[in-house]
N, C-alpha and C positions, 0 to 999 in steps of 0.2 A: 625480520619482525614476524612474518607469517611463515611457519614451518611447512605447512601443507594444507591442502583443501581436499576434503572428502565429499563425494556426491551421493546423497541419499535419494531413494525413491520418494517422490512428493507425496504419494499416497500413504507413506508410513510416518508422516510427520503431522503435527497438529494443524488444524484448519485445512482439512483436505479440500482442494478446490472443486468447483462445479464439474460435472461430468464432461461438459463441452470443452472447458479449458484443459482438463486432464487429458482428454483424447487428443486435443490439438498439441499439447506439450509432448505427448508420446508419438505424434506423427501418424495417428490412425487414419486410414483412408476415408472413414465415414465423414470426417470434417472437411474433406475436399470440396464438398458441395457448397460450403459456406466461406471458404477462404481460398486464396489464389496460390495453391501449390505449397511447397515446403518452405521452411524458414531457416535455410542455411545461408552461408556467405555468398554462394553463387547466385542464389535467388535475390539477395539484397543488391548485389552488383547490377544485375539485370534491371531490377526495379529502379535503381538510381539512374541508369541510362535512359529509361523511359521518362522519368520525371525531369531530367535535365533537358530532354528534347522538347518539353512542353512549352518552353519560352524563356525569355530572359528574366532574371530576378534582380536586375540592377537596382530598381527602386526599393525592393525589399532590403537589399544589401545596404543601401544608403541609410535607410531607417534604422536598421539594426546596428550599423556602425555608430550612429548617433546615440543610440541607447547605451551601448557599451562605454562610449566616451563619457556620457553623463555619469556613469558609475565609476569613472576613473580607471578603466581597465583597457589599456592599449593592446594587450595580448588578445583579448576577446574581440576587440574592434578589428584587429588584423584578420582574425578568423572569419568574422562576419563579412569583411570585404571580399573574401574568396568566393562567396556565393554568387558574385557577379561574373566569375570566370566561366569560360565555355566548358560545358560538360560537368559543372559542379553539381553535387547532390548534398543531401543532409540526412543525418540520423537524428530523429527527434524523440524527445520524451517530455513529460510534463507532470504537473501536480498542482493542487490548490496551494495558495500561499499560506503556509502554516506558521503557527507561533514558534519563534526561536528555531526555525529550520525544519520543524515537522519530524515525522518518524524516520527511522533508519532506512526504510526502503526508498525514501527520496534520494538518498546518497547512492544506493545501488542502481536505481534507474539511471542516474546521471553517469555513473561510472560505466554502466553497460553501454550507454549511447556513445561515450567517448571511445571505448575499446572497439566497438563495431565500426565507427567512423574511421578510425585509424586502419583497421583491417581492410575496409572497402577501398580506401585510398591506396593502400599498398598493392591490392590486387588489381585495381582498375587503372592506376596511374593518373586518376583525375581527382580534383579536390573533393573532399567529403567532410562536411562541417557538423560537429555535434551541437545540437540546439536544445535548450530547456525552455519549454513553453509554460509560463506561469499562468494559471487559470485566474487571472486578475478580474475577470468579469463575474466570477462566481460570487453568490451573495449568501451562502450558508455559513454565517458567522459562528453558529453553535458548533459546527464540525471542526473548526480550525482554531478555536480560542484557547485550547489547553494543550499541555505537553506533559508527558510522563517520563521521569528519569529516576535513576538510582541515586540516593543521597550518600553522604559520607559513611553512613552506617550500613549501606547496602540495602536500605529500605526503599520500596517503590513509593514515589511521591508524585502527586499531580500538581502542576502549576496552571492556574487559570487566569487569563486576562479579563478583568472586570472593570471596564471603563466607567467613568462617572455617568455617561449617557450611552446606553446600549444601542448598537446599530439596528436599524429597522428596515432591512431589505436592501441596504446599499451594497454595491459590488465591492470586492476587496480593494480595488484601486481607489475607492472613495472613503474607505474607513481609515481615518487618521488616528494614530496613537495619541493619547493624552498623557498627562504627567504621571499617571499611575504606572506606566510601563517601566519607568526608571526604577521605582521601588520593587516591582516584580522581578526585574532582571537582577537587581542587587541581591534580593533574597535567594533567588535560584542559584546564582553563582557562589554565594557564601555556603550553600548546602552541598555543593559538589565536592568530591574527594580532592584532596591536595595532590597536585602533580606539577611537573615542570612547565606544563603547557596551559594551565588553567587561566593564568592572568592574560596571556596573549589571546587566547580564544575568547575570554570574557570581554576584552577590549574591542575585538572585532564584532562580537555580538551586540554590545551596547552602541557601537557606532552605527549599526544597521537598524536595530530596534530602539528607536528613540522618539520622543514626542515630535509630532509634526510629520513624520514619515507615514505613508500609507502602509497598510498591511502587505500589499504586493511589492511596494518599493523596498520595504525592509527585507522581505524574503529574497528579493532579487539581489540586493546588496550583500546579504549573507552568502548566497550561492556564489556570487562573484568573488568574494574573498576566499571561499573554500575551494572553488574550482576555477581558477583564473583563466583557463583556456576554453571554458564553456561559453558559448553564446547564449545569453539569457534573454529571452524574448517576452516582453510584456505586450499582449495584444490590445490592451486599452489605449495604446499609442494612437492618436488620431491619424497619423500617416499610414499605419498598418490597417486601421479600420477602413480607410478609404480604399485601400487595395483589396480588402475583403468584400467590399460592397457588392460586386457582381453576384457573388454566391448568395448573399442575403437577399438581393433583389429578386433572384429567381425563386427563392423560397416564398416570397410574398406574391409575386406575379402568378406562380403556378400553384398556389395554395397548398404548400407543403408536400411536394412530390415524394420526398424521402419518407414521410410517414406511411403512405400507402405501400411503398416498397418494403419498408421495415415490417409492416404488418404481415405482408405476404411471406417474407422470410421467417417471421415468427411462427406462422402456421407450418412451414416446412420443418422448422426445428422441432416442433412438437411431434410431427409425424415421424421424425427420425429418432424419437426417444429423448430429446433434450427439452428444455423449457425455454419459453420466450425470455430473452435476456433483458429487453427494455420494453416495459408496458407502453403501448402506443395509444395515446388519447386522441380520439377523433375530434375534429373541430378546433385543433390548436396548431399554431405554427411552431416550428423548431427555432423560435427566435424570442428574444426578450427586448424590452424597451424601457429605458430609464425615464420615469415620469415622477416628478416631485422628489427626485433624489433616490427613489427606490427602483430596483430592477423588477419589472413586472412581466408576467406571462401574457401572450397575445393569442386571443381566440379569433377564428375566422368564421364568418357567417356570410356566405354568398360573396358579394363584392365589397364586404366591409370587414375591417379589422377592429377588434375590441381590445382595449388595454384593460386587462382584468384588474379588479380592485379599485377602479376609478370611475367606471361607467362611461369612459370616453370612447367614442367610436369614430373611425375615419374610413374613407373609401380606400380601395386598393391603390387608386391613383394618388391619393393624398399621402398614403403610407410610403409609396415609392418616392414621392417628392421630398418627404421628410428625411428619408434615408439618404437621398442624394445630397440634401442640404447639410445634414449633420450625421454622418455615419457613426460617430463616436457614441451616440445614444443607443445604438443597437448592438446586440451581441447574440451569437449563435447558441442554441441549446445543445444537449448531449448528442443528438443524432446529426446535427449540422456542423458542430465544431471541428471534427476531423476533416471535413470537406473544405472548410474555410482555411484550416491549417495547411492542407496539402495543395490548395489553390495558391497560397502564398509561397510555400517552400517547395523545393525540388526533393521531396521526401522519398528516400530510398527505403527506410524502415522506421517504424514507430515502436519504441520500447515501452510496453505497457504492463500493468498488473493484471491479475486473473480476471477481474470484473471488466476491465477495459478490453482485453482480448475477446472476452465472451460477447460483449455487446457490439463489437465491431462486426460480428457475423451478420447482424441485421443491417449494417450500413453498406455492405459490399455493393449491391446493385446501384446504390446512389452515386457511387464513383463514376460508373459508366454514364448515368443519366446527366450528371453535371459536367462530364468531360474532364474529369480530374484523374490522373494516373493513381492507381491504388498502390500504397506501399506494402512491403512485407511487414507482418506483425510479429514482433519478437517478444516473447515473455521476458519480463524483467528478471535479472538474477535474483534468486531467492537465497538468502544468506543468513547464517548464524555465526557470529564471531565468538570464539571461546578463548577467554583470557587464561593465563597460567593458573591462577588460583582456582578457577572453576574446573579446569582440566584435572588438577590434582585432587579436588574433591570428588569428581566423577570417577577417577581411577581408584581412589581409596575405597569407594563403595561399589565399584563395578557397575556404574550407572550409564545409561544411554540417554540421548535427548528424548526418546520415546518414553523411557521410564520417568523422566522429570516432568513430562507433560501429563502424566497420569495423576491419580489421586495421591497427593503428598501425605495425607494422614494415613492412608492405607499402607504407604511405604514405611512410615515411621512405626506403625503397628507391627508390620512384619519384622522390622529390625528388632523391636523390643522382644518379640517372641523368640526370635533367633538367638538373642543375647542371653536368654534365661531358659534354656531347653528343659531344665529340671521342672520348672513350673508348667511348661507345656506338657511334659510327660505325665505329670501328676493329674492335670485336668483330663488328659486323654485316657488315663487309666480309670479315673472315676466314671467318665462317660461309657467306656467299654464295659466296666463292671456293671453299671446300672443297666445298660442296654442288654447285657447278657442275662442278668437276673430277671429283668422285666419280660424278656422274651420267654423265659421259662414259665413265668406266671401267666403270660398270655396264652402259651401253648396248653397249660393245664386247664385254665378256665375255658378256653375254647373247646376243649374236649368235653367239658361238663355241659356247657351251654354256649353255642356259637355266638349268641348275641352279646356275650361278655367279652369277646375278642376285641371288638371296637372300643369298648370301655377301657380295657387294659392298655391298648395302644394310646388312647387319649391320656391316661394316667402317666404313661411313660413320658409323653411330651411335657406334661405339667411338672414332672419330677426333674426334667432336664433344665427347665426354665431358670430356677434359682442358681443352678450351676453355671449356666451361660452368663447370667448377670454378674456372678462373682468373677468369672473369667474376664469379662469386659472391665470390671472395676480394677482387677489386678493389673490388667494391661495398661490402663490409664496411669496407674501408679508407676509402673515400670518405665513407661515413656518419659515420665518426668525426671527419672534418674539419669537420663542422658540428654540433657537439654543442649549441650554443646554440639552433639551430632545432629540433632533436629535443626538447630540454628544454622549449621553449615549447609544443610539441605535447603533450608528456606532461602539463604543467600544465593546459592547456586541456581535454584529454580527461578528465583526472581530475576536473576541476571540473564538466563538463557531462554526460559519459557514463561515470561511474566504473565501471571493469571492463567497459566496453562496454554497460552497461545504463542505464536511465533515472536521471537525477539524483534524482528524487523518491523513489526506492526505495533508492538506493545511499548517500545522504548524510543525516545528521541535520539537523533543522531548527535545532538550536542554533547551528550554524556561521553560517548566513545571518543569524539574528537578532543574533548577537554582532558580526558585521561591519557591519550596517546599522541595528540598533536596531528598536524596535517600530514606528517610523514606516513602515518597509517593509511591515509587516503590514497597516497601514491602506491603503497604496497598492495592495497585491496584492488586498485585498478589493474595491476599487473597479474594478480593471482586469481581473480574471479574470471570464470569462463562465461562469456555472454551467450554462448550457444549450448550450455549445459542443460540436460533434460531432467533435472532433478534439483533437490535442495542442497546447497553447498555449505559445508561446515568448515570454517576457516579457523585453524588452530594457531594461535599466536605463539611466538617463541617461548619455550619453557613449558609448553603444554604437552598433550599426548603425542607420543611418537609412534 
């Protein structure tokens, strides 16, 4: 199904990453001050050995087995049980719980984790388990309520979940779908191109995203169907929150030690020519607390903790007592979540996107402070899948992905002018003749009176203006004469660089799976290189050779 994969330099593709991530991706030595060494397979194996030696994960394994069983997935349950074995490690990735599976890069994160876990196990001879961490405590509903796909006509369309009552700060684990999700799913599935797989994929989607399921539960069930051997972890599970409590307790008792460490690293990043990846706000804990159903930030003032937005204050001792009594009401923020994750799991590597890799630079010292082994940070595979129709269109026009990411109108203009060379030659001749004759006028007038030279030059510009306007009008007419070519460009561009940006960010994974089935997922898992240092272009069968 996939003929080959090309690897492009990341800097030559749309959405060039931050300098820090780009340098880390390239293995530049400057980043060594902020990360622990290289990100190759040997480094991951060594990190897995350190993480496995940190202690037993039997309780974590039991909780995760139970989660997989609740989703009806015995294969993932068997994987989760292996975390209790001596020397076991994990390769972890994660994402917010997105509508209908989220963007394509969610799939590439998961496949990268699975491939690396398999390679670590083969190299080390010890169990290595792929884990997908759902950010079920996240409360940014606006960021995850929509999905963009290509419809049957190849048009980019956005679907947005608009419940009867909008969530107001609730975490994803508490946002329950209402009846409107059924109509939205039906509308979306009806708009997808016909394929042998659409009905099967649609049934799985509707079984996951249905009224009464939470946003995180639906996302987890969809991932479980799509990737049956992936351990899907929902940290909102009270059993896991209790095991995370020691990390959150230290954050309270020590008044956010990670913030001070992150601020210091931020200054060193600036001194090294990078920018601070995570703005650190003084006076806040890297924790949230659910109060009145909403997830709220926590400010710290001396020996007191304030629940922002409520006016509620509690002493440090009271906050610690509340945490011990009900850990499920508490959740870590961006600077603490990786520590809570790697306290729970024997993490050999974390597969993250450019922003995640970048902000991890500021978390590094916190690992030593909290006594948690630091995993290797693996950039997630960055991928564009080129289907046969798109490959044929690119070949016919001699286009690259970089061409498609540029100004589409400028490209169509160039084509129109190339298609009618006689028109271009006529306008070029007029400009050349006018320029030549006006230069003679300018020369003669300048000889009579130097002050007239500038006036002649200005007159030449005014004379050229109506010619330029006529040229632009003629080009617009010529562009309309080849609408088929322009439409093919539009379809190809929307499929590969939607909106001029990467396919993996601009389109949902649902569309690709609905067109090609889960068999393509298996192919991509085998063909994608999780250690590639660039953007991978996967040409499907029938595409460019």
